[in-house]
C-alpha positions, 0 to 999 in steps of 0.5 A: 480504472484509475484516473492517475493523471488527474491527481495533482503533484503525482509521480507514477512508476511504470506498471508491473506484470503478474510475474513481478507481483508473484515474485513479491508475494513469494518473497514475503510468503503472502498473497496480496489483496486483489485491489493492491495488485490491480493498482500495481498493474497500473502503476508500480507505486507512486508518490503524491507531493512527498506526503503519500507514497504507495509502494511498488513491488520492490519497496513493498518487499523491502519495507515489510521485511525491514519493519517486520510487518509479519511479526508485529502486524500479522495478517497485514501488509504495509503498502505505503507511508505518509513520509512522516512515520505513519504506515498504510496497511491492508489486511491480507485477504484477497477481497480486502479493499480497506486501507488503515494507517498506523504509527511505524513505531507501533505497527499494531493493527489494534492502534490503526485507524481506517483511512479508506473503505476502498483502496482504488477509490481512495487513490482516485480521490487523491489519497487524502488522509483525514485521521 
């Protein structure tokens, strides 16, 4: 369970249902990591002080299409950004928990840096970026 109210400067969206998650997966023709789906069921995206934005289902679909993530970072999904040109990625694997950050202009996982070993723990800790 997440401790979202504990995070300073947090703006959260209402959670989504499995149906909305399935619709987003269908639109992108992918299965999202379980940890990201768990987050969406607690909050359909959120922002922290304009520095971290984790996407809800609609933004996630739009951003992945716009940035052509499947073409440039095949096997990954963009789940958010830092508001400064860097994108958070997760590998498309059901049990994936790691979060990576990469420049939106490059969008190549080979240039990504590890931000967190575990998405939900990272969120609980306030989404600090130390790369």
